[in-house]
C-alpha positions as CSV (number, residue, x, y, z in Angstrom):
1,M,2.8,55.5,72.4
2,I,6.0,53.5,71.8
3,N,3.7,50.4,70.8
4,K,1.5,51.8,68.8
5,L,4.9,53.0,66.9
6,K,6.3,49.9,66.7
7,T,3.2,48.4,65.9
8,K,2.9,51.2,63.0
9,F,6.4,50.2,61.7
10,I,6.0,46.7,61.2
11,F,2.8,47.3,59.4
12,I,4.0,49.6,57.0
13,N,7.6,47.6,56.9
14,M,5.3,44.6,56.3
15,I,2.7,46.0,53.4
16,L,5.9,47.4,51.4
17,I,7.4,44.5,51.7
18,F,4.6,42.3,50.4
19,I,3.8,44.9,47.4
20,I,7.4,44.6,46.3
21,L,7.4,40.7,46.6
22,S,4.1,40.3,44.7
23,L,4.9,43.0,42.1
24,A,8.6,40.7,41.6
25,F,6.9,37.4,41.6
26,A,4.0,38.3,39.1
27,T,6.8,39.7,36.7
28,V,8.6,36.0,37.6
29,Y,5.0,33.9,36.5
30,I,3.7,36.9,33.3
31,S,7.9,36.4,32.1
32,T,7.7,32.3,32.3
33,S,4.1,32.5,31.3
34,N,4.4,34.3,28.1
35,R,7.7,32.5,27.3
36,L,6.3,29.0,27.4
37,I,3.4,30.6,24.9
38,R,5.9,32.1,22.3
39,D,7.5,28.4,23.1
40,S,4.5,26.7,22.2
41,N,3.3,28.5,19.4
42,D,7.2,28.2,17.6
43,M,6.5,24.6,18.1
44,L,3.0,25.0,16.3
45,Q,4.6,26.9,13.6
46,K,7.0,24.4,12.5
47,T,4.9,21.8,12.9
48,I,3.0,23.7,10.6
49,E,5.9,24.2,8.0
50,Q,7.0,20.5,8.5
51,E,5.7,18.2,5.2
52,N,6.9,15.2,5.0
53,E,9.8,12.9,4.8
54,I,11.2,12.3,8.8
55,Y,8.9,12.7,11.2
56,K,6.0,11.9,8.7
57,K,4.0,8.6,9.7
58,D,1.0,7.2,8.7
59,I,-1.9,6.0,11.4
60,G,-1.2,2.6,12.6
61,E,2.6,2.8,11.5
62,Q,4.1,1.5,14.7
63,N,7.8,0.5,14.3
64,A,9.9,3.2,12.5
65,D,12.3,4.9,14.1
66,Y,12.2,8.1,14.6
67,P,14.0,11.4,16.1
68,P,12.7,11.9,20.2
69,P,10.0,13.9,20.3
70,P,10.8,17.1,21.2
71,Q,10.9,19.2,24.8
72,I,6.9,20.3,24.1
73,L,4.7,17.5,22.4
74,T,3.7,18.8,18.9
75,F,1.9,16.8,16.4
76,A,-0.1,18.0,13.2
77,V,-2.7,16.6,10.9
78,Q,-3.6,16.4,7.3
79,L,-6.7,16.4,6.4
80,D,-7.9,16.0,2.9
81,K,-11.0,18.2,1.0
82,N,-13.5,16.5,2.9
83,N,-11.5,16.9,6.7
84,N,-10.6,13.3,6.9
85,I,-7.2,12.7,7.9
86,T,-4.7,11.0,5.4
87,N,-1.7,11.5,7.8
88,I,-0.1,12.8,11.0
89,F,2.9,14.5,11.5
90,Y,5.4,14.0,14.7
91,N,2.8,11.5,15.7
92,N,2.9,10.0,19.2
93,I,-0.2,8.0,19.4
94,D,-0.6,4.8,18.6
95,K,-3.5,2.6,16.7
96,S,-6.2,2.9,20.0
97,D,-5.9,6.7,20.5
98,T,-7.1,7.5,17.0
99,S,-10.4,8.4,18.7
100,K,-8.5,10.9,20.8
101,L,-7.2,12.6,17.7
102,V,-10.2,12.8,16.3
103,T,-12.5,14.2,18.5
104,L,-9.4,17.1,19.0
105,V,-9.8,17.5,14.9
106,N,-13.4,17.8,15.5
107,S,-13.4,20.2,18.0
108,A,-10.8,22.7,16.1
109,L,-12.7,21.7,13.1
110,N,-15.7,23.4,15.2
111,D,-13.3,26.4,16.4
112,N,-13.5,29.3,14.3
113,N,-10.6,30.5,14.7
114,T,-7.3,29.9,13.4
115,T,-5.9,29.4,17.2
116,G,-7.2,28.5,20.6
117,F,-7.7,25.3,22.8
118,V,-9.1,22.4,23.1
119,Q,-10.0,19.7,25.3
120,N,-10.3,21.6,28.5
121,K,-7.8,23.9,27.3
122,T,-5.3,21.0,27.4
123,F,-4.0,21.6,24.0
124,R,-3.1,24.5,21.6
125,F,-4.1,24.2,17.7
126,L,-3.3,26.2,14.7
127,K,-4.7,25.6,11.4
128,H,-2.8,26.1,8.3
129,D,-4.9,26.2,5.0
130,N,-3.1,24.3,2.1
131,G,-3.1,22.7,-1.6
132,N,-4.0,19.7,0.5
133,G,-6.8,20.5,2.2
134,T,-6.5,21.9,6.5
135,K,-3.2,21.3,8.0
136,I,-3.8,20.9,12.2
137,A,-0.5,21.9,14.3
138,F,-1.4,20.1,17.9
139,A,0.8,20.9,20.5
140,D,0.5,19.6,24.8
141,R,0.1,22.2,27.2
142,S,0.9,19.7,30.2
143,L,4.7,20.9,30.5
144,E,3.0,24.5,30.1
145,I,0.4,24.1,33.0
146,N,2.7,22.2,35.2
147,T,5.2,24.6,35.2
148,L,3.3,27.3,35.7
149,K,1.7,25.8,38.8
150,S,5.0,24.8,39.9
151,L,6.0,27.7,39.7
152,L,2.8,29.7,41.5
153,K,3.0,26.8,44.3
154,T,6.8,27.9,44.6
155,S,6.3,31.4,44.4
156,V,3.3,31.5,47.1
157,L,6.4,29.6,49.4
158,V,9.0,31.2,49.1
159,G,6.4,34.2,49.4
160,I,5.4,33.3,52.7
161,G,8.7,31.5,54.0
162,S,10.3,35.4,52.5
163,L,7.3,37.1,54.4
164,I,7.7,35.3,58.2
165,A,11.4,36.0,57.6
166,F,10.9,39.6,57.0
167,F,8.7,39.7,60.0
168,I,11.1,39.2,62.1
169,V,14.0,41.2,60.8
170,S,11.0,44.2,60.5
171,L,10.3,43.5,64.8
172,Y,14.2,43.4,65.5
173,L,14.6,46.5,63.4
174,A,11.3,48.4,64.4
175,T,12.4,47.9,68.4
176,W,16.2,49.1,67.7
177,A,14.6,52.3,65.6
178,V,12.2,53.4,68.5
179,K,14.9,52.7,71.5
180,P,16.1,56.7,70.4
181,I,12.7,57.6,71.0
182,Q,12.2,55.2,73.5
183,K,14.8,56.7,75.7
184,S,13.9,60.3,74.4
185,W,10.6,59.9,75.5
186,E,11.2,59.1,78.7
187,Q,14.1,61.6,79.1
188,Q,11.1,63.8,77.8
189,R,9.2,61.9,80.6
190,Q,11.6,63.3,83.4
191,F,12.2,66.8,82.6
192,V,8.5,67.6,82.4
193,A,8.2,66.2,86.2
194,D,11.2,67.8,87.4
195,A,9.8,71.3,85.6
196,S,7.3,70.6,87.4
197,H,8.0,70.4,90.6
198,E,10.4,73.3,90.4
199,L,7.7,75.4,89.1
200,K,5.1,74.1,91.8
201,T,7.7,75.1,94.5
202,P,7.4,78.6,94.0
203,L,3.8,78.9,93.3
204,T,3.1,77.1,96.2
205,V,5.2,80.1,98.1
206,I,3.9,82.7,96.2
207,L,0.2,81.6,97.4
208,A,0.9,80.6,100.6
209,N,2.3,84.5,101.0
210,T,-0.4,85.8,99.0
211,D,-2.2,84.4,101.4
212,I,-0.8,86.1,104.2
213,V,-1.2,89.0,102.5
214,L,-4.9,88.5,102.2
215,S,-5.5,88.1,105.4
216,H,-4.4,91.2,106.8
217,K,-5.8,93.6,104.4
218,D,-5.7,96.8,107.1
219,D,-1.9,96.5,107.6
220,T,0.0,98.0,106.4
221,I,1.9,97.8,103.5
222,N,5.1,98.1,105.5
223,N,4.4,94.9,108.3
224,Q,3.8,92.9,105.6
225,I,6.5,93.9,103.4
226,K,8.8,90.7,104.5
227,W,5.8,88.5,102.7
228,I,5.9,90.6,99.3
229,D,9.1,90.0,99.3
230,Y,8.9,86.2,99.3
231,I,6.4,87.5,97.0
232,K,8.9,88.2,94.8
233,T,11.6,86.4,94.7
234,E,9.5,83.4,94.4
235,A,8.3,85.0,91.0
236,E,12.3,86.1,89.4
237,R,12.7,82.8,90.5
238,M,9.8,81.1,88.1
239,T,11.0,83.9,85.6
240,T,14.3,82.3,85.8
241,L,12.9,78.9,85.3
242,V,10.3,79.2,82.4
243,N,13.2,81.5,81.0
244,D,15.4,78.3,80.8
245,L,12.8,76.2,79.1
246,L,12.5,78.6,76.2
247,F,15.7,78.2,75.9
248,L,15.9,74.4,75.9
249,A,13.2,74.7,73.6
250,K,15.0,77.1,71.2
251,T,18.3,74.9,71.6
252,D,16.2,71.6,70.7
253,S,14.6,72.6,67.9
254,H,17.9,72.8,65.4
255,K,16.6,75.9,63.5
256,N,14.3,79.3,63.9
257,E,11.4,78.7,62.0
258,I,10.3,82.1,60.6
259,I,7.4,82.7,60.4
260,F,5.5,85.7,58.9
261,S,2.4,87.0,61.0
262,K,0.4,90.1,61.1
263,I,1.5,92.5,64.4
264,N,-0.7,94.6,66.3
265,F,1.6,97.1,67.3
266,S,0.2,99.1,69.5
267,D,-0.7,96.3,71.4
268,T,3.3,95.4,71.7
269,V,3.7,98.9,72.6
270,W,1.4,99.0,75.6
271,N,2.7,95.4,76.2
272,C,6.0,97.4,76.6
273,V,5.1,99.9,78.3
274,L,2.6,98.8,81.6
275,P,5.7,97.3,83.4
276,F,7.1,100.8,83.7
277,E,4.0,101.6,85.0
278,S,4.6,100.8,88.6
279,V,8.0,101.9,88.3
280,A,7.0,105.4,87.3
281,F,4.2,105.8,90.4
282,E,6.9,105.4,92.8
283,Q,9.3,107.6,91.9
284,G,6.6,109.8,91.1
285,K,6.6,110.2,87.3
286,I,4.5,110.1,84.5
287,I,4.4,108.2,81.3
288,D,3.0,109.5,78.4
289,I,2.6,108.0,75.4
290,E,-0.1,108.3,72.6
291,I,-1.1,105.7,70.1
292,A,-3.6,104.7,68.0
293,S,-5.5,101.9,68.9
294,D,-4.8,98.8,66.2
295,V,-1.8,99.8,64.5
296,F,-0.8,96.4,62.2
297,L,2.5,95.5,61.0
298,K,2.3,93.0,58.5
299,E,4.6,90.2,57.3
300,T,6.7,90.7,60.0
301,I,9.2,88.4,61.0
302,I,8.6,86.3,64.6
303,D,12.1,84.3,65.9
């Protein structure tokens, strides 16, 4: 029982910890993903709004001085009315990469949406119609993808390590938490064993003396008074033990529960009268009692 209780404690504790860690890591992952998407869309919008001048670069132009590229690699292409590339903005693709650029542009043009993904979702694009034709901005998602993969890997490793650590802690806490229960359980078992032993002795004496009395059925009560006295003495001893057990049970309960019950008052009165019939008979007296059957008391408090 104690081992089952310990196992249940650890199991419930680990389930709760797993749920909390999962929610925490999922929140961080979703928050980071949304931030990266927002930053990428902001860069696309800024790239669309940059019309010329210092970031403008024609295809094949290689040696001009440009500021360092942004953290999120973005570039844009200006198309004329016939969807031919006229200019490249934020261009980090040399002349040999023109075919790749054309592929990205064609994929974006084939997509009817204003924004979306191309090249197996490695690039995000944003299209904008202007007076010269169409301008398409692209954002490389390598940083976003690598960041999310790294975050996911880190979350898994940290989660596994945390679960192992919490399992060890839960194992220790379970052992520590069940110690009082285990002690109480052992004490209860010992108490039941002692109580059973104490009750067994008077029961043995009562049964033995009853057998003696029954074996001399024709004998008078006066001749067997010794055995009857033994039976009475042991019965009184059993009554004392039972009363002590009831007292302990009430003491350990810490509170007396109030139970509302329907009571057969007729039976209660008869039960109170019956023990005195033998006493009245020995004294040559008659107990006269009349009570209707099945008289019930409702909502009576039983202590």
